[in-house]
C-alpha positions as CSV (number, residue, x, y, z in Angstrom):
1,M,0.0,0.0,0.0
2,I,1.2,3.5,-0.8
3,T,0.2,6.4,1.5
4,N,1.0,10.1,0.9
5,L,1.8,11.3,4.4
6,A,1.8,14.9,3.1
7,A,-1.7,14.8,1.8
8,G,-3.7,17.8,3.0
9,V,-0.7,19.5,4.6
10,Q,-0.8,23.2,4.2
11,A,3.0,23.9,4.1
12,F,5.8,24.2,1.6
13,T,6.6,20.5,1.2
14,S,6.9,17.7,-1.2
15,N,4.8,14.6,-1.1
16,A,6.1,11.9,1.2
17,F,5.1,8.4,0.2
18,L,5.1,5.5,2.7
19,V,5.4,2.2,0.8
20,D,4.2,-0.7,3.1
21,G,5.2,-4.3,2.5
22,D,8.2,-6.6,2.8
23,R,10.5,-3.6,3.0
24,T,8.6,-0.6,4.3
25,V,10.2,2.5,2.9
26,L,9.5,6.3,2.9
27,V,10.0,7.9,-0.6
28,D,11.0,11.5,0.2
29,T,10.4,13.0,3.7
30,G,8.8,16.2,2.8
31,A,9.4,19.4,4.9
32,N,7.7,21.7,7.3
33,F,5.2,19.2,8.8
34,D,5.4,16.4,11.4
35,V,5.9,13.4,9.2
36,V,7.1,11.3,12.2
37,D,3.6,11.3,13.7
38,G,2.2,10.3,10.3
39,L,4.7,7.5,10.0
40,R,4.0,6.2,13.6
41,A,0.3,6.2,12.8
42,N,0.9,4.0,9.8
43,T,3.8,1.8,10.7
44,D,6.2,0.8,13.4
45,D,8.5,-0.9,11.0
46,L,10.2,1.8,8.7
47,E,13.3,0.2,7.2
48,A,14.7,2.9,4.9
49,V,14.3,6.3,3.3
50,V,14.7,6.6,-0.5
51,L,15.1,10.0,-2.0
52,T,14.1,11.1,-5.4
53,H,16.4,14.1,-5.0
54,T,17.8,16.4,-2.3
55,H,15.9,19.7,-2.8
56,P,15.0,21.1,0.7
57,D,11.2,20.5,0.2
58,H,12.0,16.8,-0.3
59,V,14.5,16.3,2.6
60,G,13.5,18.9,5.2
61,N,12.2,16.2,7.5
62,L,15.1,13.8,6.9
63,E,16.9,14.4,10.1
64,T,13.9,13.9,12.3
65,V,12.9,10.7,10.4
66,V,16.4,9.3,10.8
67,E,16.5,10.2,14.5
68,A,13.0,8.7,15.2
69,F,13.5,5.4,13.3
70,G,17.3,4.9,13.0
71,V,17.1,4.2,9.3
72,D,19.6,4.6,6.5
73,V,19.0,6.9,3.6
74,W,19.4,6.0,0.0
75,G,19.7,8.4,-3.0
76,F,21.6,8.8,-6.2
77,D,24.6,10.7,-4.8
78,P,26.0,9.6,-1.5
79,S,28.1,12.7,-1.3
80,R,25.0,14.8,-0.7
81,P,24.2,15.6,3.0
82,G,22.1,13.0,4.7
83,V,22.5,10.3,2.0
84,D,24.1,7.1,3.4
85,H,24.0,4.9,0.3
86,G,24.1,5.5,-3.4
87,I,21.6,4.1,-5.9
88,E,23.1,3.7,-9.3
89,D,21.3,4.3,-12.6
90,D,19.4,1.1,-13.5
91,E,20.0,-0.5,-10.1
92,T,17.1,-2.4,-8.6
93,V,15.7,-1.3,-5.2
94,Q,12.9,-2.9,-3.2
95,L,10.1,-0.6,-2.1
96,G,7.3,-2.4,-0.2
97,D,6.6,-5.7,-1.9
98,H,8.1,-4.9,-5.4
99,E,11.4,-4.3,-7.1
100,Y,11.8,-0.9,-8.7
101,V,14.4,0.2,-11.3
102,A,16.1,3.5,-10.4
103,V,16.3,5.7,-13.4
104,H,18.7,8.6,-13.2
105,T,16.8,11.6,-14.5
106,P,18.8,14.9,-14.1
107,G,17.6,18.2,-15.5
108,H,15.6,19.4,-12.5
109,K,18.5,18.5,-10.2
110,D,21.7,16.5,-10.9
111,D,20.9,13.8,-8.3
112,H,17.3,13.2,-9.4
113,L,15.9,9.6,-9.6
114,C,12.7,8.1,-10.7
115,L,11.7,4.7,-9.4
116,Y,9.7,2.4,-11.7
117,S,8.2,-1.1,-11.1
118,R,6.8,-2.7,-14.3
119,E,5.5,-5.6,-12.2
120,A,3.5,-3.3,-9.8
121,G,2.7,-0.7,-12.5
122,V,3.9,2.1,-10.3
123,L,6.2,5.0,-11.0
124,F,7.6,7.4,-8.4
125,A,8.4,10.4,-10.6
126,G,9.7,12.9,-8.1
127,D,9.8,16.4,-9.7
128,L,10.6,15.2,-13.2
129,V,7.0,15.1,-14.4
130,F,3.5,15.8,-13.0
131,Q,-0.1,15.4,-14.0
132,N,-1.4,17.0,-17.2
133,G,2.0,17.4,-18.8
134,G,3.6,19.4,-16.0
135,F,7.4,19.0,-15.6
136,G,10.1,20.0,-13.1
137,R,11.4,23.5,-13.1
138,T,14.8,24.2,-14.5
139,D,15.5,27.7,-13.1
140,L,17.1,26.4,-9.9
141,E,20.8,25.5,-9.4
142,E,21.6,22.3,-11.3
143,G,18.5,22.8,-13.5
144,D,18.8,22.4,-17.3
145,R,15.9,22.3,-19.8
146,E,17.7,20.2,-22.5
147,T,18.8,17.7,-19.9
148,L,15.3,17.6,-18.4
149,I,13.8,16.8,-21.8
150,E,16.4,14.0,-22.4
151,S,15.4,12.6,-18.9
152,I,11.7,12.7,-19.7
153,D,12.3,11.0,-23.0
154,R,14.3,8.3,-21.3
155,L,11.6,7.7,-18.7
156,S,8.9,7.7,-21.4
157,E,10.8,4.9,-23.2
158,Q,10.9,2.8,-20.0
159,V,7.3,3.1,-18.9
160,D,4.6,1.2,-20.8
161,D,0.8,1.4,-21.1
162,D,0.5,-1.0,-18.1
163,L,1.6,1.9,-15.9
164,S,-1.3,2.3,-13.5
165,E,0.0,4.8,-10.9
166,M,2.3,7.7,-11.1
167,H,3.2,9.3,-7.7
168,T,4.7,12.8,-8.2
169,G,6.7,15.0,-5.9
170,H,3.9,17.6,-5.7
171,G,0.2,17.5,-6.4
172,P,-2.1,14.5,-6.8
173,S,-1.0,11.1,-7.9
174,V,-2.1,10.1,-11.4
175,T,-4.1,6.9,-11.8
176,T,-5.7,7.5,-15.2
177,D,-3.4,6.8,-18.2
178,P,-0.2,8.0,-16.3
179,A,2.0,7.0,-19.2
180,K,0.2,9.6,-21.4
181,H,1.0,12.3,-18.7
182,V,4.7,11.4,-19.0
183,E,4.5,11.6,-22.8
184,L,2.7,14.9,-22.6
185,A,5.3,16.4,-20.2
186,G,7.9,15.7,-22.8
187,R,5.9,17.6,-25.4
188,M,5.2,20.5,-23.1
189,A,8.8,20.8,-22.0
190,R,9.8,21.3,-25.7
191,Q,7.2,24.1,-26.2
192,M,8.2,26.3,-23.3
């Protein structure tokens, strides 16, 4: 089961997805709200934190989660503050009950990862793409529009029409034709 612990929070934060199962993992910690209480209300068995990237709105609660649960943190670049273990491009990572392929998708931020399970039909898209063709901003440090477009194209080639859920870094998850939203984001990024 996937639960967005930031749902309904009125603060500057990213979504924070608790993925229950054989390996209970939090994908991004969010910021500026008490995610620890939300975690404790949903699990007493958090095993790891996996980061899509290290922008402050995605890692603001990282220290409190690590202190409360004593877990290690996984992300693309272990030289980033708070990241204990690196996840390589195309490496497989277990989230909940399924294996996910890590797809390095820079353009919004150099250490950005998307996590995709073909078996589960689930994509954690971070801030690369959003519903209705939205895509990550490129005006922040490490942002680059051409690189972002290349990353969206790479992701679009990997996901297929069996994709049933796309969980994004901000806004609602997409459960109706999410692969089309990825494709549309690539087209929209080229037009801007």
